[in-house]
TIGUVEX-789038 format. One record per residue: residue in one letter; chain; z negated, x, y of N, C-alpha, C in turn. Coordinates in pm, 1 decimal. Last residue first. Layout:
NODE  resn  chain      n_pz      n_px      n_py     ca_pz     ca_px     ca_py      c_pz      c_px      c_py
NODE     A      A         Z         X         Y         Z         X         Y         Z         X         Y
...
//
This chain:
NODE  resn  chain      n_pz      n_px      n_py     ca_pz     ca_px     ca_py      c_pz      c_px      c_py
NODE     X      A   -5218.1    6417.8    2366.5   -5329.3    6368.3    2425.1   -5429.2    6334.4    2335.8
NODE     X      A   -4996.7    6465.2    2169.4   -5087.7    6579.8    2213.9   -5199.2    6542.4    2284.6
NODE     X      A   -4880.3    6224.2    2132.6   -4967.6    6284.6    2035.4   -5066.8    6397.0    2071.6
NODE     X      A   -4726.2    6204.0    2360.4   -4873.7    6118.0    2343.1   -4938.7    6135.5    2202.6
NODE     X      A   -4549.6    6408.8    2362.6   -4677.1    6412.3    2474.7   -4792.6    6322.5    2431.3
NODE     X      A   -4402.7    6333.1    2190.5   -4456.4    6438.7    2166.1   -4584.2    6457.1    2231.7
NODE     X      A   -4309.1    6092.0    2345.4   -4347.4    6063.5    2205.4   -4455.1    6183.2    2171.2
NODE     X      A   -4169.8    6252.0    2571.3   -4295.6    6146.1    2574.4   -4375.7    6124.5    2462.8
NODE     X      A   -3966.2    6384.3    2406.6   -4076.5    6451.0    2491.3   -4197.3    6371.7    2509.0
NODE     X      A   -3826.0    6166.2    2316.2   -3867.7    6261.1    2217.2   -3995.9    6328.7    2299.8
NODE     X      A   -3744.8    6073.5    2543.2   -3811.6    5971.1    2474.4   -3888.5    6057.3    2388.7
NODE     X      A   -3582.3    6270.5    2667.3   -3737.4    6224.3    2737.9   -3805.0    6131.6    2664.0
NODE     X      A   -3391.2    6271.0    2485.0   -3468.8    6395.6    2483.8   -3591.9    6356.8    2570.1
NODE     X      A   -3277.3    6020.3    2503.8   -3333.9    6040.8    2383.6   -3428.9    6159.6    2407.8
NODE     X      A   -3196.1    6030.9    2770.0   -3275.9    5921.7    2755.3   -3343.7    5959.9    2620.2
NODE     X      A   -2968.5    6229.6    2767.4   -3099.9    6238.5    2842.5   -3218.2    6150.1    2800.9
NODE     X      A   -2803.0    6104.5    2582.5   -2901.0    6219.7    2550.1   -3012.0    6228.6    2625.2
NODE     X      A   -2730.2    5890.3    2719.5   -2813.1    5863.3    2626.4   -2866.1    5971.4    2560.0
NODE     X      A   -2580.9    6048.7    2936.6   -2710.8    5933.8    2970.9   -2768.3    5938.4    2867.5
NODE     X      A   -2381.0    6132.4    2784.7   -2462.9    6218.2    2862.4   -2594.2    6158.5    2870.4
NODE     X      A   -2255.0    5908.6    2682.1   -2313.9    6006.9    2604.2   -2418.7    6079.1    2659.7
NODE     X      A   -2166.6    5792.6    2942.0   -2238.3    5749.9    2837.3   -2316.2    5828.8    2748.1
NODE     X      A   -1990.7    6019.6    3014.9   -2101.3    5962.4    3088.5   -2214.0    5915.6    2996.3
NODE     X      A   -1801.3    5988.3    2841.5   -1861.2    6131.8    2854.7   -2001.8    6078.1    2929.3
NODE     X      A   -1694.9    5735.1    2857.6   -1770.1    5775.3    2727.8   -1827.1    5890.5    2730.5
NODE     X      A   -1618.7    5748.7    3133.8   -1734.2    5662.5    3101.3   -1785.3    5679.0    2971.5
NODE     X      A   -1405.3    5924.2    3082.9   -1501.7    5951.5    3165.1   -1636.5    5858.9    3154.6
NODE     X      A   -1234.2    5735.5    2947.4   -1290.7    5896.5    2883.1   -1427.2    5941.2    2944.6
NODE     X      A   -1165.0    5547.6    3118.9   -1225.9    5509.5    2991.4   -1310.6    5644.1    2923.6
NODE     X      A   -1032.4    5708.3    3310.9   -1186.5    5614.5    3362.2   -1238.1    5573.9    3209.3
NODE     X      A    -803.8    5773.6    3154.4    -911.4    5872.6    3228.1   -1055.1    5823.9    3250.0
NODE     X      A    -695.1    5560.5    3075.6    -747.7    5646.8    2958.4    -844.9    5751.2    3032.0
NODE     X      A    -639.7    5453.0    3349.1    -740.5    5369.8    3241.7    -788.5    5466.5    3120.0
NODE     X      A    -414.8    5637.8    3407.9    -567.7    5631.2    3482.4    -660.7    5577.2    3408.9
NODE     X      A    -240.4    5576.1    3210.8    -314.9    5694.7    3224.5    -437.6    5710.3    3289.8
NODE     X      A    -171.5    5309.2    3299.0    -224.8    5342.5    3158.5    -296.9    5479.3    3132.2
NODE     X      A     -44.5    5374.6    3521.6    -187.0    5289.7    3524.0    -244.1    5288.4    3387.5
NODE     X      A     163.4    5514.2    3457.0      31.8    5585.9    3533.7     -54.7    5521.4    3518.7
NODE     X      A     288.6    5337.9    3282.4     253.2    5455.5    3197.7     159.6    5502.5    3314.0
NODE     X      A     376.4    5128.4    3477.6     273.1    5105.9    3396.5     191.5    5213.0    3322.3
NODE     X      A     543.9    5187.1    3684.5     396.0    5251.8    3709.4     332.2    5201.2    3583.9
NODE     X      A     849.6    5272.8    3652.7     778.1    5201.1    3583.4     617.9    5272.5    3625.3
NODE     X      A     972.6    5460.9    3820.4    1027.6    5325.1    3824.6     941.0    5217.1    3751.0
NODE     X      A     854.7    5686.7    3797.3     840.7    5616.3    3907.5     894.9    5479.8    3938.4
NODE     X      A     851.7    5763.2    3528.4     700.5    5709.3    3570.3     751.6    5629.5    3734.9
NODE     X      A    1087.4    5889.3    3535.2    1059.2    5783.9    3475.0     928.2    5687.2    3510.4
NODE     X      A    1000.6    6156.7    3636.8    1093.0    6057.1    3721.7    1094.7    5918.3    3669.5
NODE     X      A     691.8    6301.6    3639.7     790.1    6224.1    3570.9     888.9    6126.1    3619.3
NODE     X      A     458.0    6386.3    3780.5     568.7    6448.1    3782.6     717.9    6394.4    3718.3
NODE     X      A     257.2    6205.3    3651.0     303.8    6164.7    3806.3     404.5    6253.5    3828.5
NODE     X      A     222.7    6299.2    3416.1     327.0    6173.2    3403.7     337.3    6167.7    3571.5
NODE     X      A      20.1    6477.7    3401.6     148.0    6547.2    3416.3     235.2    6419.0    3449.5
NODE     X      A    -200.5    6355.2    3284.2    -201.7    6402.0    3422.1     -51.5    6427.0    3478.9
NODE     X      A    -172.2    6357.2    3020.9    -148.0    6232.6    3047.6    -115.3    6256.5    3222.6
NODE     X      A    -307.8    6568.2    2886.3    -142.5    6590.3    2923.1     -88.9    6483.1    3000.8
NODE     X      A    -555.3    6511.8    2835.3    -532.2    6553.2    2955.6    -401.8    6585.5    3000.2
NODE     X      A    -553.6    6359.4    2595.8    -517.2    6302.9    2705.9    -479.0    6356.9    2843.0
NODE     X      A    -643.3    6558.3    2403.5    -526.5    6491.0    2417.3    -456.9    6439.0    2528.4
NODE     X      A    -876.3    6613.3    2499.8    -808.1    6709.6    2495.4    -650.9    6623.0    2504.6
NODE     X      A   -1022.0    6348.8    2465.6   -1000.4    6400.2    2587.0    -893.7    6511.8    2617.6
NODE     X      A   -1016.9    6301.9    2203.4    -932.4    6208.3    2258.6    -918.3    6289.1    2414.4
NODE     X      A   -1173.4    6519.8    2141.2   -1075.2    6548.9    2082.6    -955.3    6445.8    2169.2
NODE     X      A   -1408.6    6416.8    2254.4   -1358.3    6537.0    2306.1   -1247.7    6559.5    2251.8
NODE     X      A   -1462.7    6192.5    2114.6   -1439.8    6169.8    2254.8   -1380.7    6328.9    2303.2
NODE     X      A   -1524.4    6304.7    1846.5   -1411.1    6228.5    1885.8   -1384.2    6219.3    2008.6
NODE     X      A   -1748.0    6469.8    1938.3   -1636.5    6534.6    1871.3   -1512.8    6449.1    1882.1
NODE     X      A   -1920.4    6255.0    1991.3   -1905.4    6341.0    2103.0   -1773.4    6446.2    2064.8
NODE     X      A   -1963.8    6121.0    1739.8   -1915.0    6056.8    1860.7   -1864.4    6141.8    1974.8
NODE     X      A   -2123.2    6334.2    1615.3   -1981.8    6280.7    1556.0   -1911.8    6209.4    1674.8
NODE     X      A   -2335.1    6368.6    1784.3   -2269.1    6468.6    1781.0   -2118.8    6422.4    1717.4
NODE     X      A   -2567.1    6228.7    1863.0   -2449.4    6170.2    1853.1   -2308.0    6248.7    1858.9
NODE     X      A   -2786.8    6419.6    1911.3   -2779.8    6314.6    1802.5   -2650.0    6241.8    1799.2
NODE     X      A   -2774.8    6762.1    1948.1   -2733.5    6637.4    1994.3   -2718.3    6548.3    1884.7
NODE     X      A   -2901.7    7019.5    1954.2   -2942.5    6904.7    1848.1   -2934.8    6762.2    1904.9
NODE     X      A   -2831.8    7189.4    2132.4   -2894.2    7089.1    2186.5   -2972.7    6985.3    2070.9
NODE     X      A   -2606.8    7347.5    1977.4   -2721.1    7376.4    2002.3   -2841.3    7318.5    2050.0
NODE     X      A   -2417.7    7093.9    1995.7   -2463.7    7123.6    1881.4   -2588.3    7225.5    1876.8
NODE     X      A   -2397.9    7121.9    2281.1   -2427.3    6981.1    2221.1   -2499.6    7034.1    2090.9
NODE     X      A   -2258.7    7353.0    2327.9   -2393.4    7343.6    2373.8   -2485.6    7207.5    2291.4
NODE     X      A   -2008.1    7330.5    2178.3   -2113.4    7418.6    2144.6   -2245.1    7416.2    2183.1
NODE     X      A   -1935.8    7108.4    2331.4   -1937.7    7083.7    2176.2   -2046.1    7187.6    2138.6
NODE     X      A   -1899.7    7242.5    2576.0   -1978.1    7101.0    2571.9   -1991.9    7106.0    2422.6
NODE     X      A   -1711.5    7432.5    2518.8   -1842.9    7465.5    2557.6   -1933.8    7340.2    2545.4
NODE     X      A   -1482.8    7262.6    2489.3   -1533.4    7368.4    2375.0   -1687.6    7364.2    2390.2
NODE     X      A   -1450.0    7153.6    2721.5   -1476.3    7075.0    2630.8   -1537.8    7148.2    2490.9
NODE     X      A   -1377.8    7393.7    2896.4   -1529.4    7304.3    2912.4   -1548.3    7223.4    2799.2
NODE     X      A   -1161.9    7497.1    2757.7   -1273.4    7566.0    2771.7   -1407.4    7477.7    2783.8
NODE     X      A    -954.7    7272.0    2832.1   -1005.5    7302.5    2702.1   -1149.5    7372.4    2676.4
NODE     X      A    -992.3    7313.5    3110.3   -1037.1    7162.3    3061.9   -1078.5    7223.4    2903.4
NODE     X      A   -1083.9    7629.8    3205.3    -992.7    7544.6    3179.5   -1056.9    7414.8    3106.3
NODE     X      A   -1313.9    7703.0    3506.7   -1246.6    7727.6    3360.8   -1165.4    7593.0    3312.5
NODE     X      A   -1401.6    7645.2    3756.6   -1301.8    7749.4    3740.4   -1241.1    7774.6    3599.4
NODE     X      A   -1616.8    7519.9    3748.1   -1491.0    7449.3    3785.5   -1395.5    7553.7    3749.6
NODE     X      A   -1862.0    7668.3    3658.9   -1783.4    7583.2    3566.6   -1646.9    7544.1    3616.8
NODE     X      A   -1921.0    7772.6    3892.4   -1889.6    7861.4    3787.9   -1783.5    7772.4    3693.9
NODE     X      A   -2009.8    7538.6    4025.7   -1915.8    7614.9    4099.7   -1835.8    7735.0    3973.4
NODE     X      A   -2229.2    7470.4    3864.8   -2127.9    7381.7    3867.3   -1988.6    7471.6    3926.7
NODE     X      A   -2412.9    7717.7    3712.4   -2365.2    7647.5    3844.6   -2241.6    7564.3    3799.3
NODE     X      A   -2574.1    7692.6    3405.4   -2428.8    7746.0    3454.3   -2431.5    7651.1    3570.4
NODE     X      A   -2871.0    7807.7    3217.3   -2821.4    7735.1    3333.5   -2707.3    7800.4    3372.8
NODE     X      A   -2964.8    7819.8    2968.6   -2840.2    7898.0    2986.0   -2766.1    7830.3    3130.9
NODE     X      A   -3152.8    7636.8    2841.2   -3222.6    7773.9    2933.5   -3084.9    7867.2    2960.3
NODE     X      A   -3080.7    7420.2    2760.8   -3091.4    7525.1    2660.8   -3133.9    7658.2    2700.0
NODE     X      A   -3037.3    7252.0    2992.8   -3161.8    7245.3    2888.5   -3189.5    7348.9    2758.2
NODE     X      A   -2842.6    7390.0    3088.8   -2955.9    7388.3    3164.1   -3090.7    7366.1    3039.1
NODE     X      A   -2650.8    7310.2    2906.6   -2670.4    7454.7    2906.9   -2806.3    7461.5    2976.0
NODE     X      A   -2635.0    7031.7    2958.7   -2686.2    7084.9    2829.5   -2713.0    7223.7    2846.5
NODE     X      A   -2558.6    7028.8    3228.1   -2704.3    6962.0    3188.1   -2719.6    6995.6    3053.7
NODE     X      A   -2332.0    7141.9    3208.2   -2440.2    7178.9    3294.1   -2565.8    7142.3    3265.3
NODE     X      A   -2201.0    6929.6    3070.5   -2208.4    7083.6    3006.7   -2311.2    7148.1    3095.9
NODE     X      A   -2200.6    6742.5    3258.3   -2243.4    6717.3    3100.0   -2286.9    6869.4    3063.1
NODE     X      A   -2037.3    6848.1    3452.1   -2180.9    6790.1    3452.5   -2279.3    6773.9    3341.2
NODE     X      A   -1789.0    6874.6    3341.4   -1864.4    6986.6    3385.4   -2027.8    6960.9    3421.3
NODE     X      A   -1737.2    6594.0    3283.7   -1765.7    6705.4    3177.4   -1805.0    6826.2    3227.4
NODE     X      A   -1739.2    6489.2    3535.2   -1839.4    6450.1    3431.2   -1854.9    6551.6    3332.1
NODE     X      A   -1529.8    6644.2    3610.8   -1632.1    6664.8    3722.7   -1733.3    6629.6    3597.7
NODE     X      A   -1280.8    6532.9    3444.5   -1331.9    6671.5    3465.5   -1460.7    6719.0    3526.6
NODE     X      A   -1305.5    6280.3    3539.5   -1356.7    6299.7    3398.0   -1368.0    6464.3    3410.2
NODE     X      A   -1231.2    6278.4    3812.2   -1367.5    6226.3    3773.9   -1414.3    6276.7    3619.8
NODE     X      A    -979.6    6404.2    3754.8   -1072.5    6483.1    3850.8   -1223.9    6436.5    3816.2
NODE     X      A    -853.8    6209.8    3643.4    -866.5    6297.0    3593.4    -968.9    6397.2    3635.9
NODE     X      A    -857.2    5987.6    3857.7    -919.6    5974.6    3719.3    -950.5    6111.8    3646.4
NODE     X      A    -724.5    6116.3    4057.2    -868.2    6066.5    4066.2    -934.3    6048.4    3943.4
NODE     X      A    -464.8    6106.2    3937.4    -526.0    6236.7    4007.2    -676.4    6196.5    3995.5
NODE     X      A    -428.9    5825.3    3897.2    -424.7    5934.4    3797.7    -516.8    6037.5    3825.7
NODE     X      A    -459.8    5726.7    4167.8    -543.8    5666.9    4055.7    -543.1    5781.3    3923.9
NODE     X      A    -236.7    5839.8    4278.8    -393.2    5868.9    4310.8    -485.6    5829.3    4244.9
NODE     X      A     -17.0    5724.9    4152.4     -39.1    5864.2    4164.2    -188.8    5918.2    4177.3
NODE     X      A     -75.0    5440.6    4216.3     -90.5    5485.0    4068.8    -103.6    5625.7    4053.7
NODE     X      A     -10.4    5474.8    4501.5    -150.3    5419.5    4471.1    -181.0    5478.3    4313.7
NODE     X      A     218.2    5561.2    4529.4     117.6    5631.5    4535.7     -14.7    5607.7    4526.9
NODE     X      A     346.0    5334.5    4381.8     385.6    5441.9    4309.1     264.0    5544.2    4379.9
NODE     X      A     291.5    5127.6    4587.9     239.3    5123.9    4465.1     241.2    5251.5    4368.2
NODE     X      A     432.9    5224.1    4815.3     306.0    5216.0    4808.0     240.0    5203.9    4698.1
NODE     X      A     699.9    5324.6    4918.5     686.0    5298.4    4759.5     495.7    5322.7    4765.0
NODE     X      A     784.7    5411.4    5132.9     838.7    5290.3    5085.2     763.8    5268.1    4975.9
NODE     X      A     474.5    5528.1    5303.8     579.3    5563.1    5213.5     628.4    5422.7    5171.6
NODE     X      A     333.4    5434.2    5615.9     339.9    5455.2    5461.0     469.2    5494.4    5421.0
NODE     X      A     350.3    5550.3    5933.5     405.6    5461.3    5881.6     401.6    5506.7    5702.7
NODE     X      A     188.7    5767.7    6023.5     201.5    5633.1    6084.9     253.9    5508.7    6005.1
NODE     X      A     -25.3    6006.7    5887.6      97.2    5940.2    5866.1      77.5    5801.4    5945.5
NODE     X      A    -147.5    6247.1    6077.6    -178.7    6147.1    6027.7     -44.5    6053.9    6024.4
NODE     X      A    -279.7    6600.2    6059.6    -148.7    6519.2    6073.3    -210.4    6373.8    5992.0
NODE     X      A    -526.9    6744.4    6283.9    -473.1    6695.1    6180.0    -334.4    6618.0    6179.6
NODE     X      A    -602.3    7048.6    6465.4    -555.8    6941.5    6453.2    -541.1    6858.7    6315.3
NODE     X      A    -604.7    7332.0    6547.1    -724.4    7250.3    6548.5    -690.1    7092.7    6561.9
NODE     X      A    -486.2    7594.6    6353.0    -445.9    7486.9    6447.6    -578.6    7411.4    6447.9
NODE     X      A    -486.4    7812.0    6176.0    -564.0    7842.8    6292.5    -544.7    7706.7    6408.3
NODE     X      A    -407.6    7765.6    5944.7    -332.0    7843.6    6014.9    -391.5    7816.4    6161.3
NODE     X      A    -618.8    7600.1    5823.3    -586.8    7717.0    5746.8    -486.6    7796.3    5821.1
NODE     X      A    -782.9    7483.4    6114.5    -711.8    7459.7    5975.0    -666.5    7614.2    5901.4
NODE     X      A   -1047.9    7481.5    6297.3    -927.6    7554.1    6305.1    -898.4    7533.3    6147.3
NODE     X      A   -1261.5    7206.9    6381.9   -1233.4    7344.8    6323.3   -1096.0    7375.8    6286.2
NODE     X      A   -1255.8    7004.9    6561.2   -1247.1    7120.8    6636.2   -1251.4    7229.8    6544.3
NODE     X      A   -1211.3    6756.8    6406.0   -1333.5    6781.1    6463.8   -1340.4    6930.6    6533.3
NODE     X      A    -878.2    6704.1    6542.2    -991.2    6682.3    6451.6   -1136.3    6721.2    6493.4
NODE     X      A    -606.6    6543.0    6724.8    -731.3    6647.9    6743.3    -835.7    6597.9    6626.6
NODE     X      A    -318.0    6471.7    6571.2    -428.2    6433.1    6638.9    -541.0    6532.4    6635.8
NODE     X      A       3.1    6400.9    6527.3     -90.4    6494.6    6562.1    -194.9    6484.1    6650.3
NODE     X      A     165.7    6146.7    6357.8      96.4    6193.6    6475.7      10.6    6304.7    6445.8
NODE     X      A     473.3    6104.4    6173.9     349.9    6163.5    6180.4     264.9    6134.4    6343.0
NODE     X      A     678.1    5853.3    6008.6     641.9    5922.7    6125.9     512.6    5977.6    6135.0
NODE     X      A     844.3    5945.7    5691.8     740.2    5876.1    5758.7     725.4    5942.5    5894.1
NODE     X      A    1196.8    5983.8    5674.1    1083.3    6025.7    5678.5     954.1    5931.4    5739.7
NODE     X      A    1414.7    5712.1    5499.4    1344.8    5792.6    5651.3    1223.7    5849.7    5614.5
NODE     X      A    1634.7    5743.5    5251.1    1516.8    5675.3    5290.2    1467.2    5774.8    5413.0
NODE     X      A    1932.6    5578.5    5178.4    1857.5    5709.9    5220.6    1747.2    5682.4    5283.6
//
Protein backbone atom coordinates (compact mmCIF):
# COMPACT_ATOMS: atom_id res chain seq x y z
CA UNK A 1 0.00 0.00 0.00
CA UNK A 2 1.41 3.38 -1.03
CA UNK A 3 1.53 6.17 1.48
CA UNK A 4 0.26 9.56 0.53
CA UNK A 5 2.84 12.28 -0.02
CA UNK A 6 3.28 14.72 2.84
CA UNK A 7 2.21 18.25 2.06
CA UNK A 8 3.13 21.64 3.37
CA UNK A 9 0.68 24.50 3.46
CA UNK A 10 2.65 27.68 2.83
CA UNK A 11 1.64 31.28 2.25
CA UNK A 12 1.62 32.33 -1.39
CA UNK A 13 1.63 35.81 -2.87
CA UNK A 14 -1.33 36.90 -0.77
CA UNK A 15 -3.99 36.39 -3.43
CA UNK A 16 -6.94 34.33 -2.27
CA UNK A 17 -7.44 31.09 -4.14
CA UNK A 18 -10.66 29.58 -5.48
CA UNK A 19 -11.96 28.94 -1.96
CA UNK A 20 -10.68 32.14 -0.37
CA UNK A 21 -7.52 30.60 1.13
CA UNK A 22 -4.28 32.55 0.98
CA UNK A 23 -1.90 29.61 0.74
CA UNK A 24 -0.63 26.99 -1.66
CA UNK A 25 0.04 23.31 -1.20
CA UNK A 26 3.52 21.97 -1.89
CA UNK A 27 4.31 18.28 -2.12
CA UNK A 28 7.23 17.48 0.20
CA UNK A 29 7.75 13.92 -0.96
CA UNK A 30 7.31 13.14 -4.62
CA UNK A 31 5.21 10.26 -5.82
CA UNK A 32 6.68 6.78 -5.95
CA UNK A 33 6.60 6.86 -9.73
CA UNK A 34 8.39 10.03 -10.84
CA UNK A 35 8.98 8.64 -14.33
CA UNK A 36 5.25 8.17 -14.90
CA UNK A 37 4.56 11.69 -13.62
CA UNK A 38 7.17 13.08 -16.00
CA UNK A 39 5.71 11.08 -18.90
CA UNK A 40 2.22 12.39 -18.14
CA UNK A 41 3.54 15.94 -17.98
CA UNK A 42 5.27 15.55 -21.36
CA UNK A 43 2.07 14.26 -23.01
CA UNK A 44 -0.09 17.02 -21.53
CA UNK A 45 2.46 19.76 -22.31
CA UNK A 46 3.06 18.41 -25.82
CA UNK A 47 -0.64 18.46 -26.66
CA UNK A 48 -1.06 21.93 -25.12
CA UNK A 49 1.86 23.30 -27.16
CA UNK A 50 0.47 21.73 -30.35
CA UNK A 51 -2.94 23.26 -29.70
CA UNK A 52 -1.39 26.66 -28.92
CA UNK A 53 0.65 26.56 -32.14
CA UNK A 54 -2.45 25.72 -34.17
CA UNK A 55 -4.28 28.65 -32.51
CA UNK A 56 -1.43 31.06 -33.29
CA UNK A 57 -1.24 29.77 -36.88
CA UNK A 58 -4.97 30.28 -37.32
CA UNK A 59 -4.80 33.72 -35.74
CA UNK A 60 -1.97 34.73 -38.12
CA UNK A 61 -3.85 33.44 -41.18
CA UNK A 62 -7.13 35.05 -40.11
CA UNK A 63 -5.40 38.36 -39.40
CA UNK A 64 -3.77 38.35 -42.85
CA UNK A 65 -7.21 37.97 -44.38
CA UNK A 66 -8.72 40.81 -42.32
CA UNK A 67 -10.60 38.34 -40.12
CA UNK A 68 -8.72 38.95 -36.87
CA UNK A 69 -9.63 36.48 -34.15
CA UNK A 70 -8.26 36.92 -30.64
CA UNK A 71 -6.44 33.91 -29.20
CA UNK A 72 -8.86 33.89 -26.25
CA UNK A 73 -11.79 33.27 -28.61
CA UNK A 74 -9.91 30.51 -30.41
CA UNK A 75 -9.02 28.69 -27.20
CA UNK A 76 -12.66 27.75 -26.58
CA UNK A 77 -12.98 25.94 -29.91
CA UNK A 78 -12.47 22.21 -30.30
CA UNK A 79 -9.23 20.95 -31.79
CA UNK A 80 -11.06 19.66 -34.89
CA UNK A 81 -12.68 23.08 -35.40
CA UNK A 82 -9.29 24.77 -35.13
CA UNK A 83 -7.74 22.42 -37.69
CA UNK A 84 -10.67 22.90 -40.09
CA UNK A 85 -10.40 26.68 -39.72
CA UNK A 86 -6.65 26.61 -40.38
CA UNK A 87 -7.27 24.72 -43.62
CA UNK A 88 -10.10 27.05 -44.66
CA UNK A 89 -8.04 30.17 -43.95
CA UNK A 90 -4.93 28.69 -45.59
CA UNK A 91 -6.85 28.08 -48.80
CA UNK A 92 -8.22 31.62 -48.72
CA UNK A 93 -4.71 33.01 -48.08
CA UNK A 94 -3.25 31.20 -51.09
CA UNK A 95 -1.09 29.04 -48.84
CA UNK A 96 1.72 27.72 -51.03
CA UNK A 97 2.24 24.40 -49.18
CA UNK A 98 -1.43 23.45 -48.82
CA UNK A 99 -0.83 19.77 -49.67
CA UNK A 100 1.68 19.44 -46.85
CA UNK A 101 -0.65 21.33 -44.50
CA UNK A 102 -3.48 18.92 -45.31
CA UNK A 103 -1.25 15.95 -44.45
CA UNK A 104 -0.08 17.48 -41.15
CA UNK A 105 -3.64 18.48 -40.28
CA UNK A 106 -4.88 14.92 -40.79
CA UNK A 107 -1.98 13.55 -38.72
CA UNK A 108 -2.89 16.00 -35.94
CA UNK A 109 -6.56 15.01 -36.05
CA UNK A 110 -5.61 11.36 -35.68
CA UNK A 111 -2.98 12.03 -33.01
CA UNK A 112 -5.19 14.09 -30.70
CA UNK A 113 -6.57 10.87 -29.20
CA UNK A 114 -3.08 9.96 -27.99
CA UNK A 115 -3.51 12.42 -25.13
CA UNK A 116 -5.92 9.94 -23.54
CA UNK A 117 -3.05 7.53 -22.96
CA UNK A 118 -2.41 9.16 -19.59
CA UNK A 119 -5.65 7.57 -18.32
CA UNK A 120 -4.87 4.06 -19.52
CA UNK A 121 -3.75 1.60 -16.87
CA UNK A 122 -1.41 -0.32 -19.21
CA UNK A 123 0.50 2.86 -19.96
CA UNK A 124 1.33 3.10 -16.25
CA UNK A 125 3.43 -0.04 -16.53
CA UNK A 126 5.10 0.82 -19.81
CA UNK A 127 5.89 4.50 -20.24
CA UNK A 128 7.06 3.94 -23.83
CA UNK A 129 3.57 4.60 -25.18
CA UNK A 130 3.34 7.88 -23.29
CA UNK A 131 6.79 8.97 -24.41
CA UNK A 132 5.83 8.11 -28.00
CA UNK A 133 2.65 10.18 -27.69
CA UNK A 134 4.64 13.13 -26.37
CA UNK A 135 7.09 12.83 -29.26
CA UNK A 136 4.25 12.77 -31.79
CA UNK A 137 2.83 15.98 -30.32
CA UNK A 138 6.27 17.62 -30.36
CA UNK A 139 6.79 16.55 -33.98
CA UNK A 140 3.40 17.87 -35.11
CA UNK A 141 3.95 21.11 -33.20
CA UNK A 142 7.24 21.60 -35.02
CA UNK A 143 5.63 20.83 -38.39
CA UNK A 144 2.83 23.38 -37.84
CA UNK A 145 5.30 25.98 -36.58
CA UNK A 146 7.53 25.37 -39.61
CA UNK A 147 4.63 25.75 -42.02
CA UNK A 148 3.56 28.95 -40.30
CA UNK A 149 7.05 30.46 -40.42
CA UNK A 150 7.49 29.41 -44.04
CA UNK A 151 4.20 31.07 -44.95
CA UNK A 152 5.21 34.30 -43.20
CA UNK A 153 8.54 34.33 -45.01
CA UNK A 154 6.82 33.63 -48.34
CA UNK A 155 4.31 36.45 -47.84
CA UNK A 156 7.02 38.91 -46.82
CA UNK A 157 9.17 37.87 -49.76
CA UNK A 158 6.30 38.42 -52.19
CA UNK A 159 5.56 41.82 -50.64
CA UNK A 160 9.21 42.85 -50.82
CA UNK A 161 9.39 41.68 -54.43
CA UNK A 162 6.21 43.56 -55.35
CA UNK A 163 7.43 46.73 -53.55
CA UNK A 164 10.74 46.56 -55.42
CA UNK A 165 8.88 46.81 -58.70
CA UNK A 166 6.73 49.69 -57.45
CA UNK A 167 9.77 51.84 -56.59
